[in-house]
C-alpha positions as CSV (number, residue, x, y, z in Angstrom):
1,X,12.2,2.1,-22.3
2,X,16.0,2.3,-21.2
3,X,16.3,0.4,-17.7
4,X,16.6,2.3,-14.6
5,X,19.7,2.3,-12.4
6,X,19.2,1.0,-8.7
7,X,15.4,1.2,-8.6
8,X,13.4,0.6,-5.6
9,X,10.6,-1.8,-6.6
10,X,6.9,-1.3,-5.4
11,X,3.9,-3.5,-6.1
12,X,0.0,-3.6,-4.8
13,X,-2.7,-5.4,-6.6
14,X,-3.8,-2.0,-8.2
15,X,-3.3,1.6,-7.3
16,X,-3.3,1.6,-3.9
17,X,0.5,1.3,-3.4
18,X,0.7,5.0,-5.2
19,X,0.2,6.2,-1.6
20,X,3.5,4.8,-0.2
21,X,5.3,5.7,-3.4
22,X,3.9,9.2,-3.0
23,X,5.0,9.0,0.5
24,X,8.5,7.6,-0.6
25,X,8.9,10.2,-3.5
26,X,8.3,13.0,-0.5
27,X,11.1,11.5,1.4
28,X,13.3,10.3,-1.0
29,X,13.1,12.1,-4.3
30,X,16.5,11.0,-5.9
31,X,15.5,7.2,-5.8
32,X,14.4,5.8,-8.9
33,X,11.4,3.6,-8.4
34,X,9.6,0.5,-10.5
35,X,6.0,0.6,-9.5
36,X,4.0,-3.0,-10.5
37,X,0.1,-2.5,-10.3
38,X,-1.5,-6.2,-10.3
39,X,-4.7,-4.7,-11.8
40,X,-5.5,-8.0,-13.8
41,X,-6.0,-9.5,-10.3
42,X,-7.4,-6.6,-8.2
43,X,-8.7,-6.8,-5.8
44,X,-6.5,-9.1,-3.6
45,X,-8.7,-9.1,-0.6
46,X,-11.5,-12.0,-1.5
47,X,-8.4,-14.4,-2.8
48,X,-6.7,-17.1,-1.1
49,X,-3.7,-17.0,0.5
50,X,-1.9,-19.4,-2.1
51,X,-3.0,-16.9,-5.0
52,X,-1.5,-14.1,-3.4
53,X,1.6,-15.6,-2.4
54,X,1.9,-17.1,-6.3
55,X,1.1,-13.3,-7.8
56,X,3.6,-11.8,-5.0
57,X,6.3,-14.4,-5.7
58,X,5.8,-13.3,-9.6
59,X,6.0,-9.9,-9.2
60,X,8.5,-10.0,-7.0
61,X,10.8,-11.9,-9.7
62,X,9.6,-9.9,-12.1
63,X,11.1,-6.4,-10.5
64,X,14.5,-8.2,-9.1
65,X,14.9,-9.3,-13.0
66,X,14.6,-5.3,-13.6
67,X,17.1,-4.4,-11.4
68,X,15.4,-3.5,-8.1
69,X,18.0,-3.1,-4.9
70,X,14.4,-3.7,-2.9
71,X,11.4,-4.8,-2.7
72,X,8.2,-2.9,-1.0
73,X,5.1,-4.6,-0.4
74,X,2.8,-1.7,-0.5
75,X,-0.5,-3.8,-0.2
76,X,-1.7,-4.9,3.3
77,X,-3.5,-8.0,2.1
78,X,-0.1,-9.2,0.2
79,X,2.1,-8.4,3.0
80,X,-0.3,-10.3,5.3
81,X,-0.5,-13.2,3.1
82,X,2.7,-13.3,1.7
83,X,5.7,-11.5,3.4
84,X,7.1,-14.3,5.1
85,X,6.9,-16.2,1.9
86,X,8.9,-13.8,-0.1
87,X,11.2,-13.3,2.6
88,X,11.8,-17.2,3.0
89,X,12.0,-17.4,-1.1
90,X,14.5,-14.4,-1.4
91,X,16.7,-14.4,1.3
92,X,19.0,-12.1,0.4
93,X,16.6,-9.5,-0.8
94,X,15.5,-6.6,1.5
95,X,11.6,-6.7,1.9
96,X,9.5,-3.1,3.1
97,X,5.8,-4.7,4.1
98,X,2.6,-3.2,5.2
99,X,1.7,-3.5,8.8
100,X,-1.9,-2.1,10.1
101,X,-1.0,1.0,12.4
102,X,-2.7,-0.4,15.3
103,X,0.3,0.5,17.7
104,X,0.4,4.2,17.5
105,X,-3.1,4.0,17.6
106,X,-3.1,2.1,20.8
107,X,-0.7,4.3,22.2
108,X,-2.7,7.6,21.5
109,X,-6.2,6.5,21.6
110,X,-7.8,8.5,24.8
111,X,-11.3,6.7,24.6
112,X,-9.5,2.9,24.4
113,X,-11.7,2.6,21.2
114,X,-10.3,2.5,17.7
115,X,-11.9,1.5,13.9
116,X,-9.9,-0.6,12.0
117,X,-10.8,-0.4,8.1
118,X,-8.9,-3.4,6.1
119,X,-9.8,-6.0,3.4
120,X,-11.1,-9.6,4.9
121,X,-7.4,-11.3,3.9
122,X,-6.0,-8.7,6.3
123,X,-8.4,-9.3,9.0
124,X,-8.0,-13.0,8.8
125,X,-4.1,-12.8,8.6
126,X,-1.6,-14.0,11.1
127,X,0.0,-10.4,10.7
128,X,-2.9,-8.3,11.9
129,X,-3.5,-11.1,14.7
130,X,0.1,-10.8,15.9
131,X,0.1,-6.9,15.9
132,X,-3.3,-7.0,18.0
133,X,-2.2,-9.1,20.4
134,X,1.3,-7.3,20.7
135,X,-0.1,-3.9,21.0
136,X,-3.7,-3.5,21.4
137,X,-4.2,-4.8,25.0
138,X,-6.9,-3.2,27.2
139,X,-7.9,-1.5,23.3
140,X,-11.3,-2.5,22.2
141,X,-11.0,-2.5,18.2
142,X,-13.9,-2.2,15.7
143,X,-13.5,-3.7,12.5
144,X,-14.8,-3.1,8.8
145,X,-14.1,-4.5,5.5
146,X,-15.7,-1.6,3.5
147,X,-16.7,-4.0,0.5
148,X,-16.4,-2.1,-2.9
149,X,-14.1,0.5,-1.8
150,X,-11.0,-0.7,-3.7
151,X,-12.7,-0.8,-6.9
152,X,-14.0,2.7,-6.3
153,X,-10.7,4.0,-5.4
154,X,-9.5,2.4,-8.6
155,X,-12.0,4.2,-11.0
156,X,-10.8,7.4,-9.2
157,X,-14.3,8.0,-7.5
158,X,-12.8,9.5,-4.5
159,X,-15.9,11.6,-3.6
160,X,-18.5,10.3,-5.3
161,X,-22.0,9.1,-3.7
162,X,-21.2,5.4,-3.7
163,X,-17.8,6.0,-1.9
164,X,-19.4,8.2,0.6
165,X,-22.1,5.4,1.4
166,X,-19.5,2.7,1.6
167,X,-17.1,4.9,4.2
168,X,-20.6,6.1,5.9
169,X,-21.3,2.3,6.7
170,X,-18.6,1.6,8.1
171,X,-17.8,4.5,10.1
172,X,-21.0,5.7,11.5
173,X,-21.5,2.5,13.7
174,X,-17.7,3.0,15.3
175,X,-18.4,6.6,15.7
176,X,-21.6,5.2,18.1
177,X,-19.1,3.2,20.1
178,X,-17.2,6.5,20.6
179,X,-13.9,5.6,18.6
180,X,-11.3,8.3,18.4
181,X,-9.1,6.8,15.9
182,X,-9.5,5.5,12.6
183,X,-6.4,3.0,11.5
184,X,-6.3,2.5,7.3
185,X,-5.3,-0.9,6.9
186,X,-5.3,-1.0,3.4
187,X,-2.7,0.9,1.0
188,X,-5.9,2.2,-1.4
189,X,-7.5,4.0,1.3
190,X,-5.4,7.1,2.5
191,X,-7.0,8.6,-1.2
192,X,-10.1,9.1,0.4
193,X,-8.7,10.6,3.7
194,X,-10.4,14.0,3.0
195,X,-13.9,12.2,2.8
196,X,-13.1,9.9,6.2
197,X,-12.2,13.2,7.8
198,X,-15.5,14.7,6.5
199,X,-17.4,11.9,7.9
200,X,-15.7,11.4,11.7
201,X,-15.0,15.0,11.9
202,X,-12.2,16.9,13.4
203,X,-12.2,14.7,17.0
204,X,-11.2,11.4,15.2
205,X,-7.7,11.0,14.3
206,X,-6.9,8.9,11.0
207,X,-3.7,7.1,10.9
208,X,-2.2,7.1,7.5
209,X,0.4,4.4,7.5
210,X,2.4,5.7,4.0
211,X,4.9,8.0,5.7
212,X,5.9,5.4,8.4
213,X,6.7,3.0,5.5
214,X,8.7,5.7,3.6
215,X,10.7,6.2,6.7
216,X,11.3,2.3,6.8
217,X,12.3,2.1,3.3
218,X,15.3,4.9,4.0
219,X,16.4,3.6,6.9
220,X,16.5,0.2,5.4
221,X,18.5,1.1,2.4
222,X,21.0,3.6,4.5
223,X,21.5,0.4,6.9
224,X,22.1,-1.5,3.7
225,X,24.8,1.4,2.4
226,X,22.3,1.5,-1.0
227,X,20.7,4.7,-0.2
228,X,21.1,7.7,-2.8
229,X,22.2,10.4,-1.3
230,X,22.2,14.0,-2.8
231,X,26.0,13.6,-3.6
232,X,25.4,10.3,-5.6
233,X,22.3,10.9,-7.1
234,X,21.6,12.2,-10.6
235,X,20.1,15.9,-10.5
236,X,17.0,15.1,-11.9
237,X,14.2,17.5,-11.9
238,X,11.3,16.8,-9.9
239,X,12.7,13.3,-8.9
240,X,14.1,10.3,-10.4
241,X,12.3,8.3,-12.9
242,X,9.4,6.3,-12.2
243,X,8.3,3.2,-14.1
244,X,4.7,2.3,-14.2
245,X,3.6,-1.4,-14.9
246,X,0.2,-3.0,-15.1
247,X,-1.1,-6.4,-15.5
248,X,-4.6,-4.6,-16.7
249,X,-5.5,-2.0,-18.8
250,X,-2.5,0.6,-19.1
251,X,-5.4,3.6,-20.2
252,X,-6.6,3.2,-17.1
253,X,-3.8,3.2,-14.7
254,X,-2.5,6.5,-17.0
255,X,-6.1,8.3,-16.5
256,X,-5.5,7.8,-12.8
257,X,-1.8,8.9,-12.1
258,X,-2.9,12.3,-12.2
259,X,-5.6,11.8,-10.0
260,X,-3.8,10.1,-7.1
261,X,-0.2,10.9,-7.7
262,X,-0.3,14.2,-8.9
263,X,1.7,13.6,-11.7
264,X,1.6,11.6,-15.1
265,X,3.7,9.0,-16.9
266,X,3.3,6.3,-19.4
267,X,2.2,3.0,-18.4
268,X,3.8,-0.4,-19.7
269,X,1.4,-3.3,-19.8
270,X,2.8,-6.9,-19.0
271,X,0.9,-10.3,-18.8
272,X,0.6,-13.3,-16.8
273,X,1.3,-16.7,-17.8
274,X,-0.9,-19.3,-15.6
275,X,-0.6,-16.7,-12.9
276,X,3.0,-17.9,-11.7
277,X,5.1,-16.0,-14.1
278,X,5.0,-12.3,-16.0
279,X,6.1,-12.1,-19.7
């Protein structure tokens, strides 16, 4: 496949980052994108910080080698474990990461009680702790790690009985505590927002962080003068090219793209060398 000029590099442990890609696609259809799903290592949640940093560094180098002008760490777990690490090792590269949307939840909650769904690594990370300390004073947070939910979404089982049971196990105790807001602290989770909304009802707000991340990407591109405008973008339809990579089975990603993204595409297989370098 020919190289894509001036792409944005996006990566996640699997297909969860497609929720961010989808929001970027809506806001900036003229921008070309490279998407890397590290499905050979999914899920990141139970892994050590050192492992996640190693994976993230290898993927970043791969995306930069393929011409990326900005890197989106479209994974809450990788952002918590590796975003500072990546900025130190690639100081000339603009990065955008994920941050649990605790601030908007704290600003809008009426009951003062907010549910947060995220992976163990996100909850244990310094980034989450910092956000809570800065913005959640006076707000009671109820947390759940939703074991198995990432795997269900990776399989495209967005409305299955198992997926519903995982979410009900997380959300019912929170609803009993009178939460009025649910924060999604994993990029996989926006794909089950319809199911979450069925469970929590119309009086509970569900916050999808992806649109805010897409806006931050656009702001950073514009500030650095590397944002493609309508005048500079090629007249492509329905949008600029997306090139997909996976360290897992390409057939699995190919089958899930129409389900999660609403469009099809080829997927290129890549291999890890000692979990540090991609070949």
